[in-house]
N, C-alpha and C positions, 0 to 999 in steps of 0.2 A: 088685396092685403088682408093679411091674417089678425084676426081679432086676440087681444090679450085676455080678454073675461073670456075667451072659447077654449083657448089653451089651457087658461088654470083652470079651467070645468074639467078637461081632459085629464089635467097631471094628477088631481086630486085621487080619482078612483084608484089609480095605479099606487099611490102612496098608501092610501088605506089599505088596500088588499096586501101589500110588503109588509106594514105593521101588524095585520092579522096573522101572516105569516110565521114571523118571528113570534108571537104571541102563542101560538100553538105550540112551537117547537119549546118554547120556554116551559109551556104548561106541563106537554108531555116530560121533560126531563123532570121537571119537579115531582110530578106525580109518580114516576118511576124510581126516584131515590126513595120515597116513602112506601112506596108499596113493597120496598125490601127492605124497611125498618132501619134505613140508613139515616142519620142525621147529619147536617152540613158538616158538623164538626166532626165526624169521622169518615170525610172523603180522606181516602190515603193520599200521602205523601211517601216519597223514595224513605223518608225518616221521621216520624213523629215521638212525641214524649207525652205521658198522661199530665204530667205537670211542666215544671220551666227548667228544671237544672239536669244533671246528668251523672248520676254518682248510683254503684251499688250500695244495696244496704247492709251496713257495721251492725252485727249484734249491739243494741241499744241506742242506737241511732233512729233519726225520725225519716220516713220517706217523703222526699220531697220531689222523686223524678221517677220515671220508669220509662228509657228509651225504646222504641220498637220499631220493626219492619214490619209491613203487610205484605205478605206473601200469598193471600189468596182471600177473596170475597166470599167466593162458592166453591167447597165450603170455608169458611171463615178461619184462616192459620196466620198466627201470629207470630214472629221471632223477635225475643226479647235478649239481646246479647248481655253479657255479664250480669243475668239477673241475680244471681248467688255469688259470693265472694269466694276466693280460693279458699280461705280459711273455714267457711262456713262449710262446702263443701267435702273438705277434709275431715271436718268434725262430725258430718252427716255418714261418712264412708267407716268410720272410727267405731261409729256406735252401732251401724248395721254389721258391719263384719263378722262379729262372734254370734250372730243371732240367724244368718243366712240358712236357708234350708230349701229343697226342691220347691218350684213355683208349682203351684196347683190349677186345677181348672174347675169351673161352676160346670157339672155333668147335666147333660139334657136327657129325657127320657131314652135308657136302652144304652146310653155310654157307659163306661166303665173307667176305672183309673186302669187297666190294663190297656185297652183298646185304643186309650188318647195320651199314652205316655210318650208319644214323640212330637205330639202336637207343639206341647212347651217345655223348652229344656233348661231355662234358666234357672237361678237362684233368687231368693228375695224374702221379705220381711216387711211386715205392714208395722209402723211404729208410728203414735200418734204425739201431737204436739206438746200435749199434757204427760206423755210418759219422759219426756227429754228434760232432765233437770238443768241443763246448760241452757236452756233458751233460745238455741239455734233454731230450732224447728218452728216455734213460737214466732221468731223473727221473719223467717221465711213466709212462714203461713200468713202474718201482717201484710207483707210485700205483696201476696198473691191475692189477697182481699182487696187491695187498692187497685191492682192491674184488672181484676175481671169484674169488680162492683158486687161481687156475690158476698155474704157475712158468711163467717167461717163456720157458724153453726151448722151450715150444709154441706162442709168438707169431709169426705173420706180421710183415713190415718193417711200418712206417707208410706206409699209402696216404693221400697229403697230395692231394685234389680241390679242384678251382675250376669251380663253375658259375656262369657270367656269364648273365646275362637270358636267359630263352629255352631255355638248355640242360637236358638232363635224361637221363635215364637209366629206359628203359621197364622196365616190368614184368618182375620175371625172379627167378629162384631163388640166392642168393647161394652155392651150393654145388655141386657136381658130382656128378651121379647115374652110378654106373657104366654103367647100359646105354644111357645119352647120349656120355659121354665116356670110356667104356672103363674098365679096372681102375686101383684106385685105391689107394695106399700108406696115406692116412688122409683123413680129413674133420673139418670142423670142428667144434667144440664147440659154438661160438657164434656168432651170425649177425657180428655185429661190433662195436666199441665206438666210435663215432661221438663225435669231440669239435668243436663249431662255434667255428671259429676266428673267424669275422666275423659277427656277425649282422646278416641281411639282413631289409628288409621285403616283399620276394616270396619264397616259399620255392621252394630247389631240389627237384628231384625226383631221387628213388632207391627208387622203389617196389619192394617185396619181399613178395608174397603170403604171409605168416607163417604163415597158416591152412592154406593148402595143403601144408604141410611135411609132416604127418602120412602122406602118399602114400610118402614115403621110408623106407627102412629103415636106421637109423643104426647103424653098428659103429664103435665108439671103441675 
């Protein structure tokens, strides 16, 4: 005859081992999330929003929601649909169009404008939000600040670019390594925040080998 007490003693170690196993898995996942700097509120879903509702920001209105899609965690890439309204995009195009000039490059030692003339063939212009009396750029900048959680004081001016058919920007690092460009006062925290003003059937090229950025030492 089997003893009930003996059977109970045999079952307990297995239950204890199973609990330890699942606790170890949970602990590993928990540690892995925090080692990547990801909080539970940041765990991606198919579609999320910074706050609660879903509207683009019109000039003069308050920002209550910014829906977005997570495209990649490493590197971090997010898609924010309808970030700027059609009216805002048209206003930015109109203010930039008469000021467009051939895009330039920051030259490294040994490079000249002649040797790099085919690297970047677009036209563009930098316009700061404080230069725009209409307030359109300030409204967009306010929404970017909410989406990125970076203060506007750290922003560069808006770089409005025009890529016509066949124009491109060859593969490049969108940051400046001190070994190639000399001592730097600061470095970019985020690569950029592109807003497509006009949808094109043919894709323009602005290639950045993001996966290679780990070669750089970032000091912020």
